[in-house]
MIPARO-378360 format. One record per residue (C-alpha): residue in one letter; x, y, z. Coordinates in pm, 1 decimal, m for minus. Layout:
<recs>
(rec "A", (X, Y, Z))
...
</recs>
This chain:
<recs>
(rec "X", (6071.4, 5425.0, 16701.2))
(rec "X", (5767.2, 5363.5, 16916.6))
(rec "X", (5444.6, 5214.9, 16790.8))
(rec "X", (5273.1, 5543.4, 16875.0))
(rec "X", (5516.2, 5737.8, 16656.7))
(rec "X", (5473.4, 5488.9, 16372.6))
(rec "X", (5095.9, 5537.8, 16385.9))
(rec "X", (5132.8, 5917.5, 16387.8))
(rec "X", (5371.0, 5896.9, 16092.4))
(rec "X", (5126.0, 5677.8, 15900.0))
(rec "X", (4839.0, 5917.5, 15968.9))
(rec "X", (5049.9, 6213.0, 15855.0))
(rec "X", (5136.7, 6022.2, 15537.1))
(rec "X", (4766.2, 5970.7, 15471.5))
(rec "X", (4699.4, 6340.1, 15525.5))
(rec "X", (4973.1, 6431.8, 15280.0))
(rec "X", (4761.3, 6269.9, 15008.4))
(rec "X", (4472.9, 6511.2, 15078.2))
(rec "X", (4453.1, 6881.9, 15012.0))
(rec "X", (4451.9, 6950.4, 15385.4))
(rec "X", (4765.0, 7069.8, 15558.6))
(rec "X", (4736.6, 6888.7, 15889.6))
(rec "X", (5041.6, 6780.7, 16085.2))
(rec "X", (4929.7, 6559.9, 16370.3))
(rec "X", (5158.3, 6562.1, 16672.0))
(rec "X", (4945.5, 6367.1, 16919.9))
(rec "X", (4612.6, 6194.7, 16975.5))
(rec "X", (4431.0, 6517.1, 17060.2))
(rec "X", (4515.1, 6659.6, 16716.2))
(rec "X", (4370.0, 6350.6, 16551.5))
(rec "X", (4065.1, 6358.4, 16776.3))
(rec "X", (3991.8, 6717.2, 16669.4))
(rec "X", (4015.9, 6612.5, 16305.3))
(rec "X", (3780.8, 6317.8, 16359.0))
(rec "X", (3525.7, 6530.2, 16544.2))
(rec "X", (3487.2, 6763.1, 16245.4))
(rec "X", (3200.1, 6613.0, 16042.9))
(rec "X", (3326.6, 6771.7, 15720.9))
(rec "X", (3641.9, 6560.8, 15738.2))
(rec "X", (3434.1, 6243.5, 15699.5))
(rec "X", (3419.6, 6323.8, 15328.5))
(rec "X", (3784.2, 6227.8, 15283.3))
(rec "X", (3842.2, 5869.6, 15178.5))
(rec "X", (4131.5, 5852.2, 15428.7))
(rec "X", (3897.6, 5929.9, 15720.3))
(rec "X", (3811.2, 5568.5, 15805.4))
(rec "X", (4172.4, 5454.2, 15802.6))
(rec "X", (4274.2, 5752.1, 16015.6))
(rec "X", (3994.5, 5665.2, 16257.3))
(rec "X", (4117.0, 5303.8, 16284.2))
(rec "X", (4475.2, 5417.4, 16339.5))
(rec "X", (4357.1, 5663.9, 16603.0))
(rec "X", (4179.9, 5381.4, 16787.6))
(rec "X", (4502.8, 5179.7, 16780.1))
(rec "X", (4690.2, 5480.2, 16917.6))
(rec "X", (4441.7, 5516.2, 17202.6))
(rec "X", (4465.3, 5144.8, 17283.5))
(rec "X", (4844.8, 5161.2, 17296.9))
(rec "X", (4828.9, 5467.6, 17519.8))
(rec "X", (4584.3, 5296.7, 17757.7))
(rec "X", (4801.3, 4984.9, 17766.5))
(rec "X", (5111.6, 5189.7, 17848.3))
(rec "X", (4930.9, 5362.5, 18135.0))
(rec "X", (4848.7, 5032.0, 18307.2))
</recs>
């Protein structure tokens, strides 16, 4: 399993603990979630944001 998939799985696990029914499939899904100011109210938001940043870094590294 790739690091990217592990990060997506972790984010989806975090979302399962909320009352939202998100199923993130890629970075753009997560980005949309993070851009919605209302989602900042969830305690998982900061951890999801950190994991998203890791995902972006891995993607940029793989492109080089």
